[in-house]
C-alpha positions as CSV (number, residue, x, y, z in Angstrom):
1,M,66.2,122.8,133.2
2,L,67.2,125.2,130.7
3,G,65.3,123.4,127.9
4,I,62.2,123.4,130.1
5,A,62.5,127.2,130.6
6,V,62.9,127.5,127.0
7,D,59.6,125.8,126.3
8,E,58.1,128.0,128.9
9,G,59.1,131.2,127.1
10,K,61.2,132.2,130.5
11,I,64.5,131.9,128.3
12,T,66.2,131.0,125.0
13,W,69.2,129.1,124.2
14,D,70.8,132.2,122.5
15,D,70.4,134.8,125.5
16,P,73.2,136.8,126.4
17,V,74.3,135.6,129.9
18,T,74.1,139.5,131.2
19,R,70.1,139.3,130.1
20,H,69.8,137.2,133.4
21,L,73.0,137.7,135.4
22,P,73.7,141.5,134.6
23,D,77.1,141.3,136.6
24,L,78.4,138.3,134.7
25,R,80.0,140.1,131.7
26,L,82.7,137.7,130.7
27,A,85.7,139.3,128.8
28,V,85.5,137.0,125.7
29,M,88.5,137.0,123.2
30,S,86.9,138.2,119.9
31,E,87.5,140.7,117.0
32,D,83.7,142.0,117.3
33,P,83.9,144.3,120.3
34,K,80.0,143.4,120.9
35,A,80.5,139.8,121.1
36,E,78.8,138.4,124.4
37,C,78.7,134.8,125.9
38,T,75.3,133.6,125.7
39,L,73.6,130.2,127.3
40,R,74.6,128.1,124.2
41,D,78.3,129.2,124.5
42,L,78.3,128.1,128.2
43,L,76.3,124.9,127.5
44,S,78.7,124.0,124.8
45,H,82.1,124.9,126.1
46,R,82.9,127.0,123.3
47,H,83.3,130.3,125.6
48,G,87.1,130.3,125.5
49,F,87.7,129.9,129.2
50,A,89.6,127.8,131.3
51,R,88.5,125.5,134.1
52,M,88.8,128.2,136.6
53,S,88.8,125.5,139.2
54,M,90.6,127.3,142.0
55,L,87.4,129.6,142.5
56,W,85.6,126.7,143.9
57,L,88.1,124.1,145.2
58,S,88.0,125.2,148.7
59,G,84.3,125.7,149.1
60,A,85.1,129.0,150.5
61,L,82.9,131.1,148.2
62,G,79.3,130.6,147.5
63,R,77.8,130.2,144.0
64,A,77.2,133.8,143.5
65,E,80.7,134.8,144.9
66,V,82.2,132.4,142.4
67,L,80.6,134.1,139.5
68,A,81.8,137.5,140.6
69,R,85.4,136.4,140.7
70,A,84.9,134.9,137.2
71,V,84.4,137.9,135.6
72,H,88.2,139.0,136.4
73,A,89.2,136.0,134.3
74,E,91.0,136.4,131.2
75,P,90.1,134.0,128.1
76,L,92.4,131.1,127.3
77,V,91.6,130.9,123.5
78,E,89.4,133.0,120.8
79,F,85.6,133.0,121.4
80,R,83.7,130.1,119.8
81,K,86.7,128.6,118.3
82,E,87.6,125.7,120.5
83,F,86.0,123.5,123.1
84,H,87.5,123.9,126.7
85,Y,85.5,122.5,129.6
86,S,84.8,124.6,132.5
87,N,82.4,123.6,135.4
88,V,82.1,127.6,136.1
89,A,80.4,127.7,132.8
90,Y,77.4,125.2,133.9
91,L,77.4,127.2,137.3
92,A,76.5,130.2,135.5
93,A,73.9,128.6,133.0
94,G,72.5,127.0,136.3
95,E,72.0,130.4,138.0
96,A,70.9,132.0,135.1
97,V,67.9,129.6,134.7
98,A,67.2,130.0,138.4
99,V,66.6,133.7,137.9
100,A,64.4,133.2,134.8
101,M,62.3,130.9,136.5
102,G,62.1,132.8,139.9
103,E,63.4,129.8,142.1
104,S,66.5,128.3,143.1
105,W,68.3,125.8,141.0
106,D,68.2,123.2,143.6
107,N,64.4,123.4,143.9
108,L,63.9,123.4,140.2
109,V,65.8,120.2,139.8
110,T,63.7,118.4,142.5
111,E,60.5,119.6,141.7
112,R,60.7,119.7,138.0
113,I,62.8,116.6,137.3
114,F,63.1,114.3,140.4
115,K,59.5,114.3,141.4
116,P,58.0,114.0,137.9
117,L,60.4,111.0,137.2
118,G,59.9,109.3,140.6
119,M,63.7,109.8,141.2
120,S,63.1,109.5,145.1
121,S,66.5,108.5,145.9
122,S,68.6,111.3,144.1
123,A,69.7,114.4,146.0
124,V,71.2,117.8,145.0
125,S,73.5,118.2,147.7
126,L,76.0,116.3,150.0
127,D,73.9,117.2,153.0
128,Q,70.8,115.8,151.4
129,A,72.6,112.6,150.3
130,R,74.2,111.8,153.6
131,R,70.8,111.7,155.2
132,S,70.5,108.2,153.4
133,E,72.1,105.0,154.8
134,S,72.7,104.1,151.2
135,L,75.4,106.8,150.7
136,A,78.3,104.9,149.2
137,L,82.0,105.4,150.0
138,G,84.1,106.5,147.3
139,Y,87.5,104.9,146.7
140,R,90.7,105.8,144.8
141,W,93.8,103.4,143.8
142,G,96.5,103.6,146.6
143,E,99.9,103.2,145.0
144,A,101.4,102.6,148.7
145,D,99.4,99.5,149.3
146,Q,98.5,98.6,145.5
147,R,94.9,98.3,146.7
148,S,91.9,100.7,146.6
149,V,91.6,103.1,149.6
150,V,88.7,105.6,150.7
151,A,88.8,108.8,149.0
152,P,87.8,111.9,151.0
153,T,84.0,112.8,150.2
154,V,83.8,116.4,148.5
155,D,81.3,118.9,148.9
156,L,80.5,120.5,145.4
157,D,77.5,122.8,146.5
158,S,79.5,126.1,145.5
159,I,79.7,124.5,141.8
160,A,76.4,122.3,142.1
161,P,74.8,122.9,138.6
162,A,78.0,121.3,137.3
163,G,78.2,117.8,139.3
164,A,76.4,117.9,142.7
165,I,73.6,115.3,141.9
166,Y,73.9,112.2,143.9
167,S,71.7,109.1,142.4
168,T,71.3,105.6,142.0
169,A,71.6,102.9,139.1
170,E,67.4,102.7,139.5
171,D,66.8,106.3,139.5
172,M,69.5,107.2,136.6
173,A,67.4,104.5,134.6
174,K,64.4,106.7,134.8
175,W,66.5,109.4,133.7
176,I,67.5,107.7,130.8
177,R,64.0,106.6,129.9
178,F,63.0,110.1,130.1
179,Q,65.8,110.9,127.5
180,L,64.7,108.1,125.1
181,G,61.4,109.1,125.4
182,R,62.4,112.5,124.1
183,G,60.9,114.4,126.9
184,E,58.3,112.3,127.8
185,F,58.0,109.8,130.8
186,E,55.0,107.3,131.4
187,G,52.7,109.4,129.4
188,K,53.7,112.9,130.7
189,R,55.7,115.3,128.8
190,L,58.0,117.0,130.9
191,I,60.1,119.0,128.0
192,S,59.5,119.2,124.3
193,E,61.1,117.1,121.8
194,Q,62.6,120.0,119.9
195,S,64.4,120.9,123.2
196,I,65.8,117.5,123.7
197,E,67.0,117.4,120.2
198,T,68.6,120.6,120.6
199,T,70.6,119.5,123.4
200,W,71.8,116.5,121.2
201,T,72.9,118.7,118.2
202,P,76.5,119.3,117.6
203,Q,77.7,122.8,118.4
204,I,81.4,122.4,118.4
205,S,84.0,120.0,117.3
206,M,86.1,118.3,120.2
207,G,88.6,116.8,117.5
208,S,88.7,113.6,115.7
209,A,84.9,112.6,115.1
210,N,83.7,113.8,118.4
211,S,81.5,116.9,118.7
212,Y,79.9,118.6,121.8
213,G,76.2,119.6,122.1
214,L,74.5,121.1,125.0
215,G,75.8,118.9,127.8
216,W,76.4,116.1,125.8
217,M,79.3,114.4,123.8
218,I,78.0,113.2,120.4
219,H,79.7,110.7,117.9
220,E,79.1,107.5,116.2
221,H,79.4,103.7,116.8
222,R,78.9,101.5,114.0
223,G,77.3,104.3,111.9
224,K,74.9,105.0,114.7
225,R,74.3,108.2,116.6
226,V,75.6,108.0,120.2
227,V,74.8,110.7,122.9
228,E,76.9,110.2,126.0
229,H,78.8,112.0,128.9
230,G,81.0,110.8,131.7
231,G,82.6,112.5,134.7
232,A,84.6,111.8,137.7
233,V,84.7,113.2,141.3
234,D,86.9,112.1,144.1
235,G,86.1,108.6,144.6
236,F,83.4,108.2,142.0
237,T,83.1,107.8,138.2
238,A,79.9,107.8,136.0
239,Q,79.0,107.3,132.7
240,V,75.5,107.8,130.8
241,T,75.2,106.7,127.1
242,L,72.4,106.7,124.7
243,L,71.7,105.4,121.4
244,P,68.6,107.6,120.9
245,D,67.8,106.4,117.5
246,E,67.5,102.8,118.5
247,G,65.8,103.6,121.7
248,I,68.5,102.3,123.9
249,G,71.1,103.5,126.6
250,Y,72.7,102.6,129.8
251,V,74.3,104.1,132.9
252,L,77.4,103.1,134.9
253,L,77.9,104.3,138.2
254,M,81.1,103.3,140.0
255,N,82.5,104.2,143.5
256,L,86.0,104.3,142.1
257,E,87.9,107.1,141.0
258,V,89.6,107.1,137.4
259,S,88.2,103.9,136.4
260,P,89.2,102.8,132.9
261,L,85.9,101.1,132.6
262,R,83.8,104.2,131.9
263,E,85.5,104.3,128.2
264,K,87.0,101.2,127.8
265,T,83.6,99.4,128.1
266,M,81.4,101.7,126.0
267,A,81.8,99.7,122.6
268,L,81.3,96.2,124.4
269,I,78.1,97.5,126.0
270,L,76.8,99.2,123.0
271,D,77.3,96.0,120.8
272,A,75.8,93.9,123.5
273,L,72.7,96.3,123.4
274,L,72.4,96.3,119.8
275,G,72.8,92.5,119.7
276,E,75.8,92.7,117.3
277,P,79.3,91.1,117.9
278,A,82.2,93.4,118.7
279,A,84.1,94.2,115.7
280,P,87.8,95.2,115.3
281,D,88.8,98.7,114.6
282,E,90.3,97.6,111.3
283,S,90.0,94.5,109.0
284,P,91.9,91.4,110.2
285,T,95.6,91.0,109.5
286,P,96.6,88.9,106.3
287,D,97.4,85.8,108.6
288,E,93.8,86.1,110.3
289,A,92.1,86.8,106.9
290,P,89.6,84.3,105.6
291,I,90.8,82.2,103.0
292,A,88.3,80.9,100.4
293,D,90.6,78.2,98.6
294,A,90.8,75.3,100.8
295,G,88.6,73.3,98.8
296,P,89.8,70.4,96.6
297,E,88.9,71.8,93.5
298,P,89.6,75.9,93.3
299,D,88.6,78.0,90.6
300,L,92.2,78.3,89.3
301,E,91.1,81.1,87.0
302,S,90.1,83.3,89.9
303,Y,93.6,83.4,91.1
304,V,95.3,84.5,88.0
305,G,96.5,88.4,87.8
306,T,99.0,90.9,88.7
307,Y,99.4,91.8,92.6
308,I,101.3,95.0,93.5
309,A,103.9,94.4,96.4
310,N,105.0,97.3,99.0
311,F,106.8,95.5,101.7
312,A,110.3,94.7,102.6
313,K,112.3,95.9,99.5
314,F,109.6,95.9,97.0
315,R,108.2,99.2,95.8
316,D,105.1,99.1,93.2
317,A,106.7,95.5,92.4
318,K,104.2,93.3,90.1
319,L,103.9,89.8,91.4
320,E,102.1,87.7,88.4
321,V,100.0,84.6,88.9
322,K,99.7,82.7,85.6
323,L,97.7,79.3,84.7
324,V,100.0,77.3,83.0
325,E,98.8,73.7,81.9
326,D,96.2,73.7,84.9
327,R,98.8,74.6,87.5
328,L,99.5,78.2,89.2
329,R,103.0,79.9,88.4
330,L,104.2,82.8,90.4
331,T,106.6,85.4,88.8
332,I,108.3,87.4,91.6
333,P,110.3,90.6,90.4
334,G,114.2,89.8,90.5
335,Q,113.7,86.2,91.7
336,G,112.1,84.6,88.9
337,E,109.3,82.0,88.3
338,T,108.2,79.2,90.6
339,W,105.3,76.8,90.4
340,L,102.8,76.9,93.5
341,K,102.1,73.6,95.2
342,G,98.9,73.0,96.9
343,P,96.6,74.4,98.3
344,D,97.0,72.7,101.7
345,E,94.1,72.5,104.1
346,G,94.8,76.3,105.4
347,G,94.5,77.6,101.7
348,H,98.3,78.0,101.6
349,W,100.1,77.4,98.4
350,A,103.7,76.7,99.2
351,L,106.5,77.7,96.6
352,E,108.0,74.8,94.6
353,I,111.6,76.4,95.2
354,T,111.2,76.5,99.1
355,D,108.9,75.3,101.6
356,R,109.8,78.4,103.7
357,I,107.7,80.7,101.8
358,S,103.8,80.2,100.7
359,V,101.2,82.4,99.6
360,S,97.3,82.5,100.2
361,F,94.6,84.6,98.5
362,R,91.9,86.7,99.8
363,G,88.5,87.1,98.4
364,D,84.9,85.7,98.6
365,G,85.4,82.7,95.8
366,V,83.5,84.5,93.5
367,G,85.3,86.5,90.8
368,P,88.9,87.4,90.9
369,R,90.8,87.5,94.2
370,A,91.2,90.8,96.0
371,A,94.6,90.1,97.2
372,L,97.7,87.9,97.7
373,V,98.9,87.1,101.0
374,V,103.0,86.3,101.0
375,H,103.6,84.2,104.2
376,Q,107.3,83.7,105.5
377,G,107.7,82.6,108.6
378,E,105.5,84.0,111.6
379,F,105.0,87.1,108.8
380,A,101.9,87.7,106.4
381,F,102.3,90.4,103.7
382,E,99.3,91.7,101.8
383,V,99.5,92.3,98.2
384,P,96.4,93.8,96.8
385,R,95.5,93.0,93.0
386,E,96.4,95.5,90.7
387,G,93.4,98.2,90.7
388,E,92.4,97.3,94.4
389,P,93.6,100.0,96.7
390,A,95.7,98.8,99.9
391,E,94.0,99.4,103.1
392,P,95.0,102.7,104.2
393,H,95.2,104.2,107.6
394,P,91.5,105.6,108.5
395,D,92.9,109.1,108.7
396,P,96.4,109.6,106.9
397,A,96.5,113.1,108.5
398,A,96.6,111.7,112.0
399,L,99.9,110.2,111.0
400,E,101.9,113.5,110.7
401,P,103.1,113.4,114.4
402,Y,104.7,110.2,114.1
403,L,106.7,111.0,110.7
404,G,110.6,111.5,111.2
405,T,113.8,110.0,111.7
406,Y,114.9,108.1,115.0
407,R,117.9,106.6,116.2
408,R,118.3,103.3,118.1
409,D,119.5,103.7,121.7
410,R,121.8,100.5,121.2
411,G,124.2,100.7,118.2
412,G,122.9,104.4,116.7
413,K,120.9,102.6,114.0
414,L,118.6,105.0,112.2
415,V,115.2,104.4,110.8
416,K,112.5,106.7,109.2
417,L,108.7,106.8,110.0
418,L,106.7,107.7,106.8
419,V,103.4,107.6,105.1
420,A,103.4,105.1,102.1
421,K,100.1,103.9,100.4
422,G,98.1,105.8,103.2
423,R,100.0,103.5,105.8
424,L,102.2,104.1,108.6
425,V,105.5,102.7,107.6
426,M,109.3,102.3,109.1
427,E,111.9,102.2,106.6
428,D,114.8,100.3,107.7
429,K,117.9,100.1,105.5
430,G,115.4,100.2,102.4
431,N,113.0,97.8,104.0
432,W,109.4,98.8,104.6
433,V,107.6,97.8,107.7
434,A,103.8,98.7,107.8
435,F,102.1,99.5,111.1
436,R,98.3,99.4,111.9
437,A,96.7,102.5,113.5
438,P,98.1,103.4,116.9
439,D,95.4,102.9,119.7
440,S,94.7,105.3,122.3
441,E,97.5,104.1,124.5
442,G,100.0,104.3,121.5
443,H,100.4,100.9,120.5
444,A,100.4,99.8,116.9
445,P,100.8,96.3,115.8
446,L,102.4,95.4,112.6
447,R,100.1,94.6,109.7
448,A,102.2,91.5,108.7
449,R,102.3,90.2,112.3
450,S,100.2,91.3,115.2
451,D,102.3,90.3,118.0
452,H,105.0,92.5,116.8
453,G,104.8,96.3,116.4
454,A,105.5,99.5,118.5
455,T,104.5,101.6,121.3
456,F,104.7,105.3,120.6
457,V,105.5,107.8,123.3
458,M,104.0,111.4,122.4
459,D,105.6,114.6,123.8
460,A,103.6,117.5,125.3
461,D,102.8,119.0,121.7
462,G,101.5,115.6,120.5
463,V,104.4,114.8,118.5
464,C,106.1,111.5,118.8
465,D,109.5,111.8,120.5
466,S,110.2,108.0,120.7
467,F,108.9,104.6,120.5
468,I,109.8,101.0,121.4
469,F,109.7,98.5,118.7
470,R,108.9,95.0,119.7
471,G,110.3,92.4,117.1
472,Q,112.3,89.1,116.8
473,A,115.4,90.8,118.6
474,G,113.1,91.9,121.6
475,D,112.3,95.5,122.7
476,Q,114.3,98.4,121.1
477,R,113.8,101.9,121.7
478,F,114.2,104.6,119.1
479,V,114.3,108.1,119.8
480,R,113.7,111.2,117.4
481,I,116.4,112.9,116.1
482,E,117.1,115.8,113.5
483,E,119.3,115.0,110.5
484,G,121.9,117.2,109.0
485,V,122.4,119.6,111.8
486,D,125.3,120.2,113.7
487,L,124.3,119.2,117.6
488,P,126.6,119.4,120.4
489,L,127.5,116.0,122.4
490,R,126.4,115.7,125.9
491,R,129.4,116.6,127.2
492,E,129.7,119.7,125.1
493,L,126.4,120.7,126.2
494,R,127.3,120.4,130.1
495,A,130.1,122.7,129.6
496,L,127.8,125.1,127.8
497,R,125.7,125.0,130.6
498,R,128.5,125.3,133.3
499,T,126.8,122.3,135.1
500,K,129.9,121.8,137.5
501,E,130.0,125.5,138.3
502,W,126.2,125.6,138.6
503,S,126.1,122.6,141.2
504,K,129.1,124.1,143.4
505,A,127.5,127.5,143.6
506,M,124.2,125.9,144.7
507,R,125.9,123.7,147.3
508,A,127.7,126.8,148.7
509,A,124.5,128.8,148.9
510,G,123.1,126.3,151.3
511,G,119.2,126.8,152.2
512,M,117.6,129.3,149.9
513,K,114.2,131.2,150.1
514,S,112.6,133.0,147.4
515,T,109.5,135.0,147.5
516,G,107.3,136.6,145.2
517,T,103.7,137.1,143.5
518,V,101.9,134.3,141.8
519,R,99.1,135.3,139.4
520,M,96.5,132.5,137.6
521,P,95.1,135.0,134.9
522,Q,92.6,132.8,133.5
523,A,91.1,132.2,136.9
524,G,91.3,136.0,137.6
525,L,93.4,135.2,140.9
526,E,96.5,136.6,142.5
527,G,98.3,135.8,145.4
528,T,102.0,135.3,147.1
529,F,104.2,132.4,146.9
530,I,107.3,131.2,149.0
531,S,109.8,128.5,147.8
532,Y,112.7,126.8,149.8
533,S,115.4,124.7,148.4
534,L,118.2,122.9,150.0
535,G,120.8,120.8,148.1
536,R,119.8,118.6,145.2
537,D,116.8,116.8,146.6
538,C,114.9,119.0,149.4
539,S,112.4,121.8,147.8
540,A,109.0,123.2,149.0
541,T,106.7,125.6,147.6
542,H,103.7,127.5,149.0
543,M,101.2,129.4,146.7
544,D,98.7,131.4,149.0
545,F,95.4,132.6,147.4
546,G,93.9,134.0,150.8
547,E,90.3,133.0,151.4
548,L,90.5,130.5,148.3
549,G,93.4,128.5,150.3
550,S,96.8,127.5,149.2
551,Q,98.4,125.1,147.0
552,D,101.5,123.4,148.6
553,E,104.1,120.9,147.7
554,W,106.9,119.5,149.9
555,T,109.7,117.1,148.8
556,N,112.8,115.7,150.4
557,G,114.1,113.1,148.0
558,D,112.5,109.9,149.8
559,A,108.9,111.5,150.2
560,A,106.8,114.2,149.1
561,W,103.3,115.5,149.7
562,R,100.9,117.9,147.9
563,H,98.0,119.8,149.5
564,D,95.1,121.6,147.7
565,P,91.9,123.5,149.3
566,M,89.8,120.6,148.4
567,R,91.3,117.4,149.3
568,G,93.8,118.5,151.9
569,T,97.3,117.1,152.1
570,K,98.1,114.0,150.4
571,A,101.1,111.8,150.4
572,L,102.7,111.3,147.0
573,V,103.8,107.8,145.8
574,G,104.8,106.0,142.8
575,I,104.7,108.4,139.7
576,E,103.5,111.2,141.6
577,L,106.3,111.0,143.8
578,T,108.8,110.7,140.9
579,Q,107.2,113.7,139.5
580,A,107.6,115.6,142.7
581,T,111.3,114.7,142.9
582,L,111.9,116.1,139.2
583,G,110.3,119.6,140.5
584,H,113.4,120.5,142.2
585,P,115.2,123.5,140.6
586,A,118.2,121.6,140.0
587,A,116.3,119.1,137.8
588,V,116.0,122.1,135.2
589,A,119.2,124.1,136.1
590,G,121.5,121.7,137.5
591,D,123.2,118.3,136.4
592,W,120.6,116.2,134.6
593,R,122.3,113.0,134.9
594,R,121.5,113.2,138.8
595,Y,117.6,113.1,138.0
596,F,117.1,111.3,134.5
597,D,117.9,108.0,133.0
598,S,119.2,109.4,129.6
599,V,119.9,112.8,127.8
600,S,119.7,113.3,124.2
601,V,120.1,116.4,122.2
602,V,117.8,115.9,119.3
603,R,117.5,119.1,117.3
604,K,118.4,122.6,116.8
605,D,115.3,125.1,117.3
606,E,114.6,129.0,117.6
607,L,112.4,130.3,120.6
608,G,111.8,133.9,121.1
609,G,114.2,135.0,118.4
610,R,117.1,132.7,120.0
611,V,118.8,129.8,118.9
612,T,118.2,126.8,121.1
613,Y,119.1,123.0,121.4
614,V,116.4,120.9,122.1
615,V,117.3,118.0,124.4
616,R,115.0,115.1,125.2
617,L,115.3,113.6,129.0
618,E,114.0,110.3,130.0
619,K,112.9,108.9,133.2
620,E,111.6,105.2,133.7
621,G,107.9,105.2,134.3
622,L,107.2,108.9,132.8
623,P,106.4,110.5,129.6
624,S,109.8,111.8,128.1
625,R,110.2,115.8,128.4
626,S,112.0,118.2,126.2
627,Y,114.2,121.1,127.5
628,W,114.9,124.2,125.0
629,V,118.4,125.3,125.9
630,D,120.1,128.6,124.8
631,A,122.7,127.9,122.5
632,E,124.7,131.0,123.6
633,T,124.1,131.1,127.4
634,G,123.2,127.6,128.1
635,D,120.0,128.7,130.2
636,V,117.1,126.5,130.0
637,L,114.3,128.7,128.4
638,Q,111.3,126.3,128.0
639,V,110.3,122.8,129.4
640,K,107.6,120.7,127.8
641,Q,106.5,117.8,129.6
642,T,103.2,115.6,130.2
643,F,102.3,115.7,133.7
644,V,100.6,112.3,135.0
645,A,97.5,113.1,137.4
646,M,94.7,111.0,138.4
647,G,94.8,108.7,135.5
648,Q,95.0,111.5,133.2
649,Q,97.9,112.9,130.8
650,I,98.1,116.7,131.0
651,P,100.5,118.6,128.5
652,V,102.3,121.3,130.5
653,Q,104.8,123.9,129.2
654,T,106.9,126.0,131.4
655,T,108.9,129.1,130.3
656,F,111.8,130.5,132.1
657,S,113.0,134.3,131.7
658,D,114.4,137.1,133.4
659,F,117.6,135.4,134.4
660,R,119.8,136.9,137.1
661,D,123.1,136.0,138.9
662,V,122.4,134.8,142.4
663,E,125.2,133.6,144.7
664,G,127.3,132.7,141.6
665,F,124.6,130.6,139.5
666,R,122.1,132.0,137.1
667,T,118.4,131.7,138.0
668,A,115.1,132.7,136.5
669,H,113.1,135.2,138.0
670,R,110.0,134.9,136.0
671,I,108.2,131.2,135.7
672,V,105.3,130.7,133.7
673,H,103.5,127.2,133.8
674,E,100.8,126.7,131.2
675,N,98.3,123.8,130.4
676,P,95.1,123.6,128.3
677,A,93.0,123.0,131.4
678,T,93.9,125.8,133.8
679,G,95.9,128.2,131.4
680,R,98.8,130.2,132.9
681,T,100.3,130.4,136.3
682,V,102.5,133.2,136.4
683,L,105.6,133.5,139.3
684,V,107.4,136.3,139.5
685,I,110.3,136.1,142.2
686,E,110.9,139.3,144.1
687,T,113.5,138.3,146.8
688,V,116.0,135.6,147.2
689,E,117.9,134.7,150.3
690,S,120.5,132.1,150.8
691,G,122.9,130.8,153.5
692,L,119.8,129.9,155.5
693,E,119.9,127.1,158.1
694,L,116.7,125.2,157.2
695,E,115.2,122.4,159.4
696,G,114.2,119.2,158.1
697,D,110.3,120.2,158.8
698,V,110.5,122.9,156.1
699,F,110.6,120.1,153.6
700,T,107.9,117.8,155.2
701,A,104.0,118.3,155.3
702,K,104.1,118.0,159.2
703,E,102.4,121.2,159.9
704,A,99.9,120.4,157.7
705,L,99.6,116.8,158.9
706,G,99.1,118.2,162.3
707,R,96.2,120.4,161.6
708,Q,94.0,118.4,159.3
709,S,93.1,115.1,158.0
710,V,95.3,113.7,155.3
711,S,95.0,111.2,152.6
712,T,98.1,109.1,152.9
713,G,97.5,106.6,150.2
714,K,97.2,103.8,153.1
715,A,94.0,101.6,153.2
716,P,91.9,102.1,156.2
717,K,92.2,99.6,159.0
């Protein structure tokens, strides 16, 4: 709609938001005191603000009220420096267009887009969509029954320009034809080609090779421009993808929440549309490489040359292939010379001194061979010809988070991850083992054997803190350590933290209740909170934001529930239940052995001018988390973890300060949670009561269950 308004001269992409919404003066973080957010900034998510989801989750505020509250939000990052997605930004842009055109956003979309395109089955509100008998039910995966269950339908009217359109595959195909027509549909132009191209033009980097335009993500597939966007709400997932320069595209609509099909099938579908076979991310492993020498009369001169080996204990070692009396002879540094026998039907030349090792050659059969491949057992080590570079990682800089020293859990063996010849390599007692690039799930096969490799686990900062190596000896776990530093043993760390005394004092204190204030500065919100705890398993927290609703969580060791203003109260199972259990205060300040499977002191660090020990804690099924422990007091000053929710992994940092003695143990009175999506949540404890007789209902969602519908994770009968 904004592009249509631009064509009609009612608005420009670079209009300040305040030109159309005078009261929406967002406090951007900029050295320029006159800097002001424009419509282009809103549409490209380069405004520097967080999601501000609490402003609209409850549906209690209308669109104008949401924007009025957004004015009080503090920016998350510097203006125009980073991509940060925010639905409130699109609400603002939609309302600005409505003002400029003198008509509501809902009517504009219906009259200027739906009707001209013949999208008769599409709607701009849940009320409209419910009038159709074809409205689909949405589903999400229910851990309890291990099957999909009906998800509650969510009304997004208060944020409508950001995600309240309901449509069908047939109608969306018309939208795609309109886009591929660059604004023209069935001979009628709705918007200029220039405006369409503007929306497809990168405005800010999203990292790696992805950029964001105006409402579109932009990258390449096999050298071709891809313009796409996906999204998800409770129970539904959608993906629209265009190859505009090829004139093709597709839409994928699913009534399933957090489906991996949205991203996993994109390359497959694009290849099918292009009529091209899917290609691997990198060239084939050596043992899968085409062999050009299986013929009975190979050109022996093409194999002659020097090949540079960098595997196992070889470092730039020169393997010489010579032609002697019409036979090939191989010289291996430190191992002498041997004749090559063959080749066999597979193009392998066995060494005369042993049938356990053979070589093959890579090349197209014309001119010198590009590489020699050493085959030993199930392994195939590629050795490029001198002057031919080894195939590097596509982005060597991306390997930095993996580099370091790691210790094996069993036996304490040390290995190093390093970059050699542009590749990620594990050095084990002088032997080099090279990996291919880790995929999006952290899996990296060996270059010499694709069924062996490693699965890397990243911490909340995107740094590898451990990996599972899959090899001939089975799966082995390695944990990052810092070498050459005097680190305390685990029992010494427990003594520093006075774990026994803390646990004893907590038991003596009985039921505890804390009250205080909660502030979400990146959403401009303030409220109050009450938290309860009893023993090592029971806890409950309630954050109250008045008319915007509350966020609550209960856990009693065996069960847990979470409540938010949009989705109501949900019973937690699986990973979510485990995470809730680890939210108990004792999982931070108490005896970690009670909550985690393993505890490792990995390095020294400095935090806020204080010397700290960094401790890695592991719990099966969850990403590891790191605790920064004050080397003098034993206080946990910071926790970094990756929180798993709705199929996503969210890095969360929690900082603890203002420690005070309460009933014989120290506890932080200021707690700050921070993540890149929502910004900071600041809790300040004002009162602490102990010795309370707390009933079991305090640690269940019984009251919430009695007054509203609840998602239990159970399948409907």
